[in-house]
All heavy atoms as TSV, in Angstrom:
chain	resi	resn	atom	element	x	y	z
A	1	MET	N	N	-76.569	23.788	-135.117
A	1	MET	CA	C	-76.398	23.067	-136.371
A	1	MET	C	C	-77.607	23.313	-137.253
A	1	MET	O	O	-78.722	23.386	-136.779
A	1	MET	CB	C	-76.292	21.575	-136.103
A	1	MET	CG	C	-74.860	21.122	-135.985
A	1	MET	SD	S	-74.559	19.483	-136.506
A	1	MET	CE	C	-75.024	18.451	-135.214
A	2	ILE	N	N	-77.361	23.345	-138.524
A	2	ILE	CA	C	-78.479	23.553	-139.437
A	2	ILE	C	C	-79.100	22.204	-139.786
A	2	ILE	O	O	-78.519	21.132	-139.542
A	2	ILE	CB	C	-78.023	24.323	-140.698
A	2	ILE	CG1	C	-76.966	23.533	-141.461
A	2	ILE	CG2	C	-77.518	25.686	-140.353
A	2	ILE	CD1	C	-76.618	24.164	-142.789
A	3	ILE	N	N	-80.275	22.256	-140.349
A	3	ILE	CA	C	-81.042	21.040	-140.636
A	3	ILE	C	C	-80.305	20.139	-141.622
A	3	ILE	O	O	-80.318	18.913	-141.488
A	3	ILE	CB	C	-82.441	21.421	-141.162
A	3	ILE	CG1	C	-83.217	22.119	-140.043
A	3	ILE	CG2	C	-83.186	20.199	-141.632
A	3	ILE	CD1	C	-84.576	22.611	-140.469
A	4	GLN	N	N	-79.613	20.704	-142.592
A	4	GLN	CA	C	-78.892	19.902	-143.590
A	4	GLN	C	C	-77.811	19.063	-142.904
A	4	GLN	O	O	-77.646	17.886	-143.236
A	4	GLN	CB	C	-78.265	20.838	-144.642
A	4	GLN	CG	C	-77.590	20.119	-145.780
A	4	GLN	CD	C	-78.589	19.365	-146.650
A	4	GLN	OE1	O	-79.766	19.680	-146.702
A	4	GLN	NE2	N	-78.100	18.357	-147.333
A	5	ASN	N	N	-77.078	19.628	-141.962
A	5	ASN	CA	C	-76.040	18.875	-141.255
A	5	ASN	C	C	-76.655	17.757	-140.410
A	5	ASN	O	O	-76.095	16.664	-140.309
A	5	ASN	CB	C	-75.217	19.806	-140.368
A	5	ASN	CG	C	-74.288	20.695	-141.164
A	5	ASN	OD1	O	-74.033	20.439	-142.340
A	5	ASN	ND2	N	-73.806	21.759	-140.539
A	6	LYS	N	N	-77.791	18.008	-139.795
A	6	LYS	CA	C	-78.460	16.982	-138.989
A	6	LYS	C	C	-78.900	15.811	-139.864
A	6	LYS	O	O	-78.795	14.649	-139.464
A	6	LYS	CB	C	-79.664	17.583	-138.264
A	6	LYS	CG	C	-79.295	18.477	-137.113
A	6	LYS	CD	C	-80.545	18.979	-136.406
A	6	LYS	CE	C	-80.178	19.925	-135.280
A	6	LYS	NZ	N	-81.378	20.422	-134.595
A	7	ARG	N	N	-79.380	16.103	-141.062
A	7	ARG	CA	C	-79.803	15.039	-141.977
A	7	ARG	C	C	-78.606	14.205	-142.427
A	7	ARG	O	O	-78.701	12.970	-142.524
A	7	ARG	CB	C	-80.511	15.628	-143.192
A	7	ARG	CG	C	-81.897	16.094	-142.889
A	7	ARG	CD	C	-82.590	16.548	-144.147
A	7	ARG	NE	N	-83.899	17.086	-143.815
A	7	ARG	CZ	C	-84.656	17.748	-144.661
A	7	ARG	NH1	N	-84.227	17.959	-145.894
A	7	ARG	NH2	N	-85.829	18.197	-144.294
A	8	ILE	N	N	-77.499	14.844	-142.693
A	8	ILE	CA	C	-76.297	14.115	-143.123
A	8	ILE	C	C	-75.799	13.224	-141.995
A	8	ILE	O	O	-75.479	12.041	-142.207
A	8	ILE	CB	C	-75.201	15.098	-143.591
A	8	ILE	CG1	C	-75.628	15.769	-144.884
A	8	ILE	CG2	C	-73.868	14.373	-143.767
A	8	ILE	CD1	C	-74.688	16.860	-145.348
A	9	ILE	N	N	-75.742	13.764	-140.787
A	9	ILE	CA	C	-75.278	12.968	-139.640
A	9	ILE	C	C	-76.242	11.815	-139.380
A	9	ILE	O	O	-75.819	10.681	-139.119
A	9	ILE	CB	C	-75.118	13.871	-138.397
A	9	ILE	CG1	C	-73.936	14.814	-138.617
A	9	ILE	CG2	C	-74.893	13.037	-137.150
A	9	ILE	CD1	C	-73.762	15.838	-137.533
A	10	ALA	N	N	-77.530	12.069	-139.459
A	10	ALA	CA	C	-78.518	11.008	-139.248
A	10	ALA	C	C	-78.382	9.922	-140.318
A	10	ALA	O	O	-78.461	8.724	-140.023
A	10	ALA	CB	C	-79.923	11.599	-139.251
A	11	SER	N	N	-78.152	10.295	-141.558
A	11	SER	CA	C	-77.989	9.316	-142.641
A	11	SER	C	C	-76.737	8.469	-142.429
A	11	SER	O	O	-76.758	7.246	-142.605
A	11	SER	CB	C	-77.908	10.021	-143.989
A	11	SER	OG	O	-79.087	10.727	-144.249
A	12	ILE	N	N	-75.636	9.128	-142.038
A	12	ILE	CA	C	-74.385	8.393	-141.798
A	12	ILE	C	C	-74.558	7.424	-140.638
A	12	ILE	O	O	-74.137	6.253	-140.716
A	12	ILE	CB	C	-73.225	9.383	-141.548
A	12	ILE	CG1	C	-72.894	10.121	-142.843
A	12	ILE	CG2	C	-72.010	8.655	-141.017
A	12	ILE	CD1	C	-71.896	11.246	-142.669
A	13	LEU	N	N	-75.210	7.853	-139.554
A	13	LEU	CA	C	-75.434	6.967	-138.421
A	13	LEU	C	C	-76.341	5.795	-138.814
A	13	LEU	O	O	-76.111	4.657	-138.393
A	13	LEU	CB	C	-76.049	7.747	-137.259
A	13	LEU	CG	C	-75.100	8.675	-136.514
A	13	LEU	CD1	C	-75.852	9.458	-135.453
A	13	LEU	CD2	C	-73.959	7.899	-135.902
A	14	PHE	N	N	-77.350	6.057	-139.607
A	14	PHE	CA	C	-78.246	4.986	-140.052
A	14	PHE	C	C	-77.480	3.941	-140.856
A	14	PHE	O	O	-77.648	2.727	-140.655
A	14	PHE	CB	C	-79.387	5.575	-140.886
A	14	PHE	CG	C	-80.342	4.549	-141.400
A	14	PHE	CD1	C	-81.238	3.934	-140.556
A	14	PHE	CD2	C	-80.329	4.182	-142.740
A	14	PHE	CE1	C	-82.120	2.974	-141.025
A	14	PHE	CE2	C	-81.197	3.232	-143.218
A	14	PHE	CZ	C	-82.096	2.628	-142.359
A	15	VAL	N	N	-76.625	4.390	-141.768
A	15	VAL	CA	C	-75.840	3.452	-142.583
A	15	VAL	C	C	-74.873	2.668	-141.718
A	15	VAL	O	O	-74.720	1.447	-141.870
A	15	VAL	CB	C	-75.108	4.215	-143.719
A	15	VAL	CG1	C	-74.104	3.322	-144.410
A	15	VAL	CG2	C	-76.105	4.774	-144.714
A	16	LEU	N	N	-74.199	3.334	-140.785
A	16	LEU	CA	C	-73.252	2.635	-139.918
A	16	LEU	C	C	-73.954	1.619	-139.018
A	16	LEU	O	O	-73.447	0.514	-138.807
A	16	LEU	CB	C	-72.471	3.643	-139.072
A	16	LEU	CG	C	-71.465	4.506	-139.836
A	16	LEU	CD1	C	-70.832	5.523	-138.896
A	16	LEU	CD2	C	-70.407	3.652	-140.492
A	17	ILE	N	N	-75.105	1.971	-138.492
A	17	ILE	CA	C	-75.846	1.031	-137.648
A	17	ILE	C	C	-76.306	-0.168	-138.471
A	17	ILE	O	O	-76.289	-1.307	-138.000
A	17	ILE	CB	C	-77.035	1.749	-136.970
A	17	ILE	CG1	C	-76.507	2.691	-135.896
A	17	ILE	CG2	C	-78.002	0.752	-136.355
A	17	ILE	CD1	C	-77.559	3.567	-135.268
A	18	SER	N	N	-76.715	0.044	-139.731
A	18	SER	CA	C	-77.113	-1.093	-140.566
A	18	SER	C	C	-75.944	-2.033	-140.817
A	18	SER	O	O	-76.102	-3.243	-140.817
A	18	SER	CB	C	-77.671	-0.695	-141.914
A	18	SER	OG	O	-77.929	0.617	-142.053
A	19	PHE	N	N	-74.739	-1.489	-141.022
A	19	PHE	CA	C	-73.569	-2.351	-141.219
A	19	PHE	C	C	-73.277	-3.148	-139.958
A	19	PHE	O	O	-72.947	-4.332	-140.018
A	19	PHE	CB	C	-72.336	-1.529	-141.604
A	19	PHE	CG	C	-72.313	-1.120	-143.049
A	19	PHE	CD1	C	-72.010	0.182	-143.404
A	19	PHE	CD2	C	-72.579	-2.027	-144.054
A	19	PHE	CE1	C	-71.978	0.571	-144.724
A	19	PHE	CE2	C	-72.550	-1.649	-145.381
A	19	PHE	CZ	C	-72.250	-0.343	-145.716
A	20	VAL	N	N	-73.399	-2.527	-138.815
A	20	VAL	CA	C	-73.129	-3.227	-137.561
A	20	VAL	C	C	-74.162	-4.328	-137.341
A	20	VAL	O	O	-73.824	-5.423	-136.904
A	20	VAL	CB	C	-73.119	-2.227	-136.377
A	20	VAL	CG1	C	-73.097	-2.954	-135.049
A	20	VAL	CG2	C	-71.918	-1.302	-136.485
A	21	CYS	N	N	-75.408	-4.063	-137.654
A	21	CYS	CA	C	-76.456	-5.072	-137.463
A	21	CYS	C	C	-76.267	-6.273	-138.382
A	21	CYS	O	O	-76.509	-7.410	-137.992
A	21	CYS	CB	C	-77.829	-4.462	-137.693
A	21	CYS	SG	S	-78.314	-3.314	-136.409
A	22	THR	N	N	-75.834	-6.043	-139.613
A	22	THR	CA	C	-75.624	-7.173	-140.530
A	22	THR	C	C	-74.340	-7.917	-140.197
A	22	THR	O	O	-74.198	-9.077	-140.568
A	22	THR	CB	C	-75.575	-6.707	-141.991
A	22	THR	OG1	O	-74.561	-5.720	-142.139
A	22	THR	CG2	C	-76.903	-6.120	-142.412
A	23	ALA	N	N	-73.425	-7.294	-139.505
A	23	ALA	CA	C	-72.173	-7.961	-139.154
A	23	ALA	C	C	-72.334	-8.850	-137.935
A	23	ALA	O	O	-71.421	-9.584	-137.584
A	23	ALA	CB	C	-71.085	-6.920	-138.893
A	24	GLN	N	N	-73.479	-8.825	-137.281
A	24	GLN	CA	C	-73.691	-9.602	-136.069
A	24	GLN	C	C	-74.282	-10.976	-136.350
A	24	GLN	O	O	-75.004	-11.516	-135.532
A	24	GLN	CB	C	-74.614	-8.833	-135.112
A	24	GLN	CG	C	-74.039	-7.534	-134.622
A	24	GLN	CD	C	-72.785	-7.734	-133.813
A	24	GLN	OE1	O	-72.676	-8.682	-133.057
A	24	GLN	NE2	N	-71.826	-6.857	-133.998
A	25	ALA	N	N	-74.007	-11.553	-137.492
A	25	ALA	CA	C	-74.532	-12.876	-137.817
A	25	ALA	C	C	-73.898	-13.906	-136.891
A	25	ALA	O	O	-72.722	-13.834	-136.553
A	25	ALA	CB	C	-74.230	-13.223	-139.266
A	26	GLY	N	N	-74.698	-14.888	-136.486
A	26	GLY	CA	C	-74.222	-15.934	-135.587
A	26	GLY	C	C	-73.394	-16.959	-136.342
A	26	GLY	O	O	-73.167	-16.861	-137.549
A	27	PRO	N	N	-72.930	-17.961	-135.623
A	27	PRO	CA	C	-72.149	-19.017	-136.279
A	27	PRO	C	C	-73.046	-19.830	-137.209
A	27	PRO	O	O	-74.266	-19.874	-137.031
A	27	PRO	CB	C	-71.657	-19.863	-135.103
A	27	PRO	CG	C	-72.635	-19.598	-134.017
A	27	PRO	CD	C	-73.100	-18.188	-134.204
A	28	PRO	N	N	-72.470	-20.468	-138.200
A	28	PRO	CA	C	-73.291	-21.272	-139.122
A	28	PRO	C	C	-73.913	-22.457	-138.384
A	28	PRO	O	O	-73.359	-22.926	-137.390
A	28	PRO	CB	C	-72.290	-21.737	-140.179
A	28	PRO	CG	C	-70.971	-21.653	-139.515
A	28	PRO	CD	C	-71.059	-20.534	-138.527
A	29	PRO	N	N	-75.049	-22.952	-138.844
A	29	PRO	CA	C	-75.679	-24.086	-138.165
A	29	PRO	C	C	-74.797	-25.325	-138.294
A	29	PRO	O	O	-74.035	-25.472	-139.249
A	29	PRO	CB	C	-76.996	-24.265	-138.922
A	29	PRO	CG	C	-76.793	-23.594	-140.225
A	29	PRO	CD	C	-75.804	-22.499	-139.991
A	30	PRO	N	N	-74.883	-26.225	-137.321
A	30	PRO	CA	C	-74.037	-27.427	-137.381
A	30	PRO	C	C	-74.421	-28.308	-138.563
A	30	PRO	O	O	-75.574	-28.343	-138.985
A	30	PRO	CB	C	-74.318	-28.124	-136.047
A	30	PRO	CG	C	-75.633	-27.599	-135.609
A	30	PRO	CD	C	-75.745	-26.204	-136.157
A	31	MET	N	N	-73.443	-29.013	-139.062
A	31	MET	CA	C	-73.678	-29.910	-140.197
A	31	MET	C	C	-74.469	-31.134	-139.725
A	31	MET	O	O	-74.367	-31.555	-138.583
A	31	MET	CB	C	-72.341	-30.373	-140.792
A	31	MET	CG	C	-71.500	-29.242	-141.349
A	31	MET	SD	S	-72.233	-28.483	-142.793
A	31	MET	CE	C	-72.077	-29.814	-143.956
A	32	ALA	N	N	-75.228	-31.704	-140.627
A	32	ALA	CA	C	-75.990	-32.912	-140.322
A	32	ALA	C	C	-75.016	-34.080	-140.179
A	32	ALA	O	O	-73.978	-34.119	-140.846
A	32	ALA	CB	C	-76.986	-33.197	-141.437
A	33	PRO	N	N	-75.333	-35.031	-139.313
A	33	PRO	CA	C	-74.428	-36.174	-139.167
A	33	PRO	C	C	-74.399	-36.996	-140.451
A	33	PRO	O	O	-75.399	-37.083	-141.160
A	33	PRO	CB	C	-75.034	-36.971	-138.011
A	33	PRO	CG	C	-76.449	-36.552	-137.948
A	33	PRO	CD	C	-76.494	-35.138	-138.449
A	34	PRO	N	N	-73.269	-37.596	-140.749
A	34	PRO	CA	C	-73.185	-38.404	-141.969
A	34	PRO	C	C	-74.065	-39.642	-141.849
A	34	PRO	O	O	-74.353	-40.100	-140.744
A	34	PRO	CB	C	-71.704	-38.787	-142.043
A	34	PRO	CG	C	-71.214	-38.688	-140.648
A	34	PRO	CD	C	-72.027	-37.609	-139.988
A	35	PRO	N	N	-74.506	-40.193	-142.959
A	35	PRO	CA	C	-75.332	-41.404	-142.895
A	35	PRO	C	C	-74.538	-42.563	-142.315
A	35	PRO	O	O	-73.316	-42.624	-142.419
A	35	PRO	CB	C	-75.720	-41.658	-144.349
A	35	PRO	CG	C	-74.733	-40.916	-145.158
A	35	PRO	CD	C	-74.275	-39.758	-144.325
A	36	SER	N	N	-75.254	-43.486	-141.699
A	36	SER	CA	C	-74.578	-44.582	-141.017
A	36	SER	C	C	-73.918	-45.549	-141.999
A	36	SER	O	O	-72.954	-46.215	-141.652
A	36	SER	CB	C	-75.564	-45.332	-140.129
A	36	SER	OG	O	-76.587	-45.895	-140.937
A	37	GLY	N	N	-74.427	-45.655	-143.184
A	37	GLY	CA	C	-73.805	-46.510	-144.192
A	37	GLY	C	C	-74.183	-47.972	-144.075
A	37	GLY	O	O	-73.557	-48.820	-144.683
A	38	LEU	N	N	-75.179	-48.289	-143.271
A	38	LEU	CA	C	-75.577	-49.682	-143.131
A	38	LEU	C	C	-76.616	-50.025	-144.188
A	38	LEU	O	O	-77.680	-49.425	-144.233
A	38	LEU	CB	C	-76.164	-49.934	-141.735
A	38	LEU	CG	C	-75.213	-49.686	-140.579
A	38	LEU	CD1	C	-75.955	-49.849	-139.259
A	38	LEU	CD2	C	-74.050	-50.632	-140.644
A	39	PRO	N	N	-76.336	-50.996	-145.049
A	39	PRO	CA	C	-77.308	-51.359	-146.084
A	39	PRO	C	C	-78.466	-52.141	-145.479
A	39	PRO	O	O	-78.308	-52.891	-144.526
A	39	PRO	CB	C	-76.495	-52.225	-147.046
A	39	PRO	CG	C	-75.437	-52.815	-146.199
A	39	PRO	CD	C	-75.109	-51.771	-145.152
A	40	ILE	N	N	-79.655	-51.975	-146.028
A	40	ILE	CA	C	-80.818	-52.724	-145.551
A	40	ILE	C	C	-81.337	-53.670	-146.627
A	40	ILE	O	O	-82.385	-54.279	-146.459
A	40	ILE	CB	C	-81.941	-51.769	-145.096
A	40	ILE	CG1	C	-82.394	-50.888	-146.248
A	40	ILE	CG2	C	-81.516	-50.938	-143.929
A	40	ILE	CD1	C	-83.663	-50.132	-145.955
A	41	ASP	N	N	-80.620	-53.825	-147.730
A	41	ASP	CA	C	-81.097	-54.630	-148.849
A	41	ASP	C	C	-81.303	-56.087	-148.454
A	41	ASP	O	O	-82.383	-56.636	-148.605
A	41	ASP	CB	C	-80.121	-54.578	-150.021
A	41	ASP	CG	C	-79.775	-53.163	-150.422
A	41	ASP	OD1	O	-80.485	-52.248	-149.992
A	41	ASP	OD2	O	-78.788	-52.985	-151.147
A	42	GLY	N	N	-80.258	-56.726	-147.969
A	42	GLY	CA	C	-80.324	-58.149	-147.656
A	42	GLY	C	C	-81.280	-58.433	-146.515
A	42	GLY	O	O	-81.992	-59.430	-146.514
A	43	GLY	N	N	-81.311	-57.584	-145.516
A	43	GLY	CA	C	-82.195	-57.796	-144.377
A	43	GLY	C	C	-83.651	-57.734	-144.765
A	43	GLY	O	O	-84.478	-58.491	-144.245
A	44	VAL	N	N	-83.993	-56.847	-145.675
A	44	VAL	CA	C	-85.379	-56.726	-146.108
A	44	VAL	C	C	-85.791	-57.976	-146.887
A	44	VAL	O	O	-86.874	-58.530	-146.680
A	44	VAL	CB	C	-85.577	-55.455	-146.962
A	44	VAL	CG1	C	-86.949	-55.434	-147.604
A	44	VAL	CG2	C	-85.364	-54.214	-146.123
A	45	LEU	N	N	-84.936	-58.428	-147.759
A	45	LEU	CA	C	-85.242	-59.625	-148.551
A	45	LEU	C	C	-85.411	-60.845	-147.650
A	45	LEU	O	O	-86.359	-61.620	-147.817
A	45	LEU	CB	C	-84.142	-59.870	-149.584
A	45	LEU	CG	C	-84.356	-61.030	-150.536
A	45	LEU	CD1	C	-85.604	-60.802	-151.368
A	45	LEU	CD2	C	-83.150	-61.214	-151.426
A	46	ILE	N	N	-84.538	-61.019	-146.685
A	46	ILE	CA	C	-84.643	-62.156	-145.762
A	46	ILE	C	C	-85.904	-62.036	-144.925
A	46	ILE	O	O	-86.616	-63.021	-144.696
A	46	ILE	CB	C	-83.377	-62.245	-144.875
A	46	ILE	CG1	C	-82.182	-62.652	-145.745
A	46	ILE	CG2	C	-83.566	-63.234	-143.746
A	46	ILE	CD1	C	-80.862	-62.591	-145.024
A	47	GLY	N	N	-86.228	-60.826	-144.474
A	47	GLY	CA	C	-87.436	-60.617	-143.671
A	47	GLY	C	C	-88.701	-60.932	-144.446
A	47	GLY	O	O	-89.639	-61.529	-143.910
A	48	VAL	N	N	-88.740	-60.547	-145.719
A	48	VAL	CA	C	-89.908	-60.855	-146.547
A	48	VAL	C	C	-90.032	-62.363	-146.751
A	48	VAL	O	O	-91.131	-62.931	-146.659
A	48	VAL	CB	C	-89.816	-60.110	-147.904
A	48	VAL	CG1	C	-90.839	-60.627	-148.893
A	48	VAL	CG2	C	-89.993	-58.623	-147.686
A	49	CYS	N	N	-88.924	-63.030	-146.991
A	49	CYS	CA	C	-88.967	-64.489	-147.174
A	49	CYS	C	C	-89.427	-65.196	-145.903
A	49	CYS	O	O	-90.272	-66.112	-145.957
A	49	CYS	CB	C	-87.591	-65.008	-147.587
A	49	CYS	SG	S	-87.115	-64.509	-149.241
A	50	VAL	N	N	-88.906	-64.779	-144.750
A	50	VAL	CA	C	-89.320	-65.384	-143.483
A	50	VAL	C	C	-90.798	-65.105	-143.227
A	50	VAL	O	O	-91.541	-65.985	-142.779
A	50	VAL	CB	C	-88.432	-64.869	-142.326
A	50	VAL	CG1	C	-88.999	-65.244	-140.977
A	50	VAL	CG2	C	-87.019	-65.392	-142.479
A	51	GLY	N	N	-91.250	-63.888	-143.519
A	51	GLY	CA	C	-92.654	-63.542	-143.330
A	51	GLY	C	C	-93.572	-64.366	-144.224
A	51	GLY	O	O	-94.640	-64.818	-143.789
A	52	LEU	N	N	-93.184	-64.556	-145.474
A	52	LEU	CA	C	-93.990	-65.384	-146.378
A	52	LEU	C	C	-94.044	-66.832	-145.900
A	52	LEU	O	O	-95.106	-67.471	-145.918
A	52	LEU	CB	C	-93.424	-65.318	-147.798
A	52	LEU	CG	C	-93.709	-64.028	-148.562
A	52	LEU	CD1	C	-92.952	-64.033	-149.889
A	52	LEU	CD2	C	-95.194	-63.875	-148.811
A	53	PHE	N	N	-92.921	-67.351	-145.469
A	53	PHE	CA	C	-92.871	-68.720	-144.970
A	53	PHE	C	C	-93.753	-68.862	-143.732
A	53	PHE	O	O	-94.545	-69.809	-143.618
A	53	PHE	CB	C	-91.425	-69.119	-144.656
A	53	PHE	CG	C	-91.291	-70.485	-144.078
A	53	PHE	CD1	C	-91.446	-71.609	-144.872
A	53	PHE	CD2	C	-91.025	-70.662	-142.726
A	53	PHE	CE1	C	-91.339	-72.879	-144.337
A	53	PHE	CE2	C	-90.922	-71.926	-142.179
A	53	PHE	CZ	C	-91.081	-73.042	-142.983
A	54	TYR	N	N	-93.647	-67.914	-142.793
A	54	TYR	CA	C	-94.435	-67.956	-141.559
A	54	TYR	C	C	-95.935	-67.833	-141.867
A	54	TYR	O	O	-96.751	-68.563	-141.304
A	54	TYR	CB	C	-93.993	-66.835	-140.628
A	54	TYR	CG	C	-94.730	-66.796	-139.306
A	54	TYR	CD1	C	-94.488	-67.753	-138.324
A	54	TYR	CD2	C	-95.666	-65.808	-139.053
A	54	TYR	CE1	C	-95.164	-67.718	-137.119
A	54	TYR	CE2	C	-96.348	-65.761	-137.859
A	54	TYR	CZ	C	-96.098	-66.714	-136.882
A	54	TYR	OH	O	-96.767	-66.675	-135.701
A	55	GLY	N	N	-96.288	-66.944	-142.778
A	55	GLY	CA	C	-97.689	-66.786	-143.140
A	55	GLY	C	C	-98.252	-68.020	-143.821
A	55	GLY	O	O	-99.391	-68.431	-143.543
A	56	ALA	N	N	-97.489	-68.631	-144.710
A	56	ALA	CA	C	-97.950	-69.847	-145.389
A	56	ALA	C	C	-98.109	-70.982	-144.391
A	56	ALA	O	O	-99.086	-71.749	-144.445
A	56	ALA	CB	C	-96.970	-70.235	-146.486
A	57	LYS	N	N	-97.181	-71.085	-143.454
A	57	LYS	CA	C	-97.251	-72.129	-142.434
A	57	LYS	C	C	-98.493	-71.959	-141.567
A	57	LYS	O	O	-99.225	-72.919	-141.314
A	57	LYS	CB	C	-95.989	-72.092	-141.581
A	57	LYS	CG	C	-95.937	-73.119	-140.491
A	57	LYS	CD	C	-94.651	-72.994	-139.686
A	57	LYS	CE	C	-94.727	-73.865	-138.457
A	57	LYS	NZ	N	-93.601	-73.655	-137.568
A	58	LYS	N	N	-98.756	-70.715	-141.124
A	58	LYS	CA	C	-99.934	-70.453	-140.291
A	58	LYS	C	C	-101.224	-70.723	-141.072
A	58	LYS	O	O	-102.181	-71.251	-140.527
A	58	LYS	CB	C	-99.929	-68.999	-139.804
A	58	LYS	CG	C	-98.972	-68.731	-138.699
A	58	LYS	CD	C	-99.383	-69.477	-137.467
A	58	LYS	CE	C	-99.425	-68.555	-136.284
A	58	LYS	NZ	N	-99.781	-69.239	-135.066
A	59	LEU	N	N	-101.228	-70.321	-142.340
A	59	LEU	CA	C	-102.409	-70.516	-143.176
A	59	LEU	C	C	-102.700	-71.999	-143.369
A	59	LEU	O	O	-103.850	-72.447	-143.270
A	59	LEU	CB	C	-102.207	-69.833	-144.531
A	59	LEU	CG	C	-103.396	-69.767	-145.457
A	59	LEU	CD1	C	-104.507	-68.917	-144.847
A	59	LEU	CD2	C	-102.993	-69.186	-146.791
A	60	LEU	N	N	-101.663	-72.794	-143.610
A	60	LEU	CA	C	-101.854	-74.225	-143.829
A	60	LEU	C	C	-102.234	-74.935	-142.546
A	60	LEU	O	O	-103.052	-75.879	-142.560
A	60	LEU	CB	C	-100.591	-74.839	-144.427
A	60	LEU	CG	C	-100.282	-74.417	-145.874
A	60	LEU	CD1	C	-98.939	-74.977	-146.316
A	60	LEU	CD2	C	-101.387	-74.868	-146.811
A	61	LEU	N	N	-101.673	-74.517	-141.399
A	61	LEU	CA	C	-101.989	-75.185	-140.130
A	61	LEU	C	C	-103.406	-74.830	-139.658
A	61	LEU	O	O	-104.091	-75.675	-139.082
A	61	LEU	CB	C	-100.981	-74.804	-139.050
A	61	LEU	CG	C	-99.590	-75.421	-139.200
A	61	LEU	CD1	C	-98.658	-74.931	-138.102
A	61	LEU	CD2	C	-99.654	-76.929	-139.182
A	62	ASN	N	N	-103.876	-73.624	-139.907
A	62	ASN	CA	C	-105.206	-73.226	-139.491
A	62	ASN	C	C	-106.288	-73.761	-140.439
A	62	ASN	O	O	-107.462	-73.831	-140.074
A	62	ASN	CB	C	-105.324	-71.697	-139.407
A	62	ASN	CG	C	-104.638	-71.168	-138.179
A	62	ASN	OD1	O	-104.413	-71.878	-137.215
A	62	ASN	ND2	N	-104.273	-69.894	-138.228
A	63	LYS	N	N	-105.913	-74.139	-141.634
A	63	LYS	CA	C	-106.873	-74.669	-142.608
A	63	LYS	C	C	-107.370	-76.047	-142.177
A	63	LYS	O	O	-108.504	-76.412	-142.455
A	63	LYS	CB	C	-106.186	-74.749	-143.978
A	63	LYS	CG	C	-107.142	-74.698	-145.117
A	63	LYS	CD	C	-106.368	-74.613	-146.409
A	63	LYS	CE	C	-107.229	-73.922	-147.418
A	63	LYS	NZ	N	-106.574	-73.755	-148.695
A	64	GLY	N	N	-106.542	-76.814	-141.490
A	64	GLY	CA	C	-106.915	-78.150	-141.053
A	64	GLY	C	C	-107.884	-78.126	-139.896
A	64	GLY	O	O	-108.580	-79.095	-139.648
A	65	ARG	N	N	-107.980	-77.040	-139.163
A	65	ARG	CA	C	-108.871	-76.979	-137.986
A	65	ARG	C	C	-110.259	-76.693	-138.364
A	65	ARG	O	O	-110.850	-76.110	-139.022
A	65	ARG	CB	C	-108.373	-75.925	-137.009
A	65	ARG	CG	C	-107.091	-76.326	-136.369
A	65	ARG	CD	C	-106.699	-75.308	-135.334
A	65	ARG	NE	N	-105.438	-75.716	-134.726
A	65	ARG	CZ	C	-104.804	-75.020	-133.847
A	65	ARG	NH1	N	-105.271	-73.880	-133.452
A	65	ARG	NH2	N	-103.688	-75.445	-133.345
C-alpha cells in the first residue's frame, strides 16, 4: 500500500473510533428527590415565642437570687 492510502485508512479509523467513544455515554444521573413540602413557618414562630417566654422567666427568677 502506498502512504496516501495508509493516511486515508488511518483518518477513517480515527473518525470511526471517535464516534464510538462519544456514543458510549452512560445513563443520565438520577433526579434529585422532590422536596418534602413540610412548612416550617408556624413552628419557627412558636419556637421563638416559647424561647422568649422561657428566657424571660429564667431571667426574672434568677434576678431575685
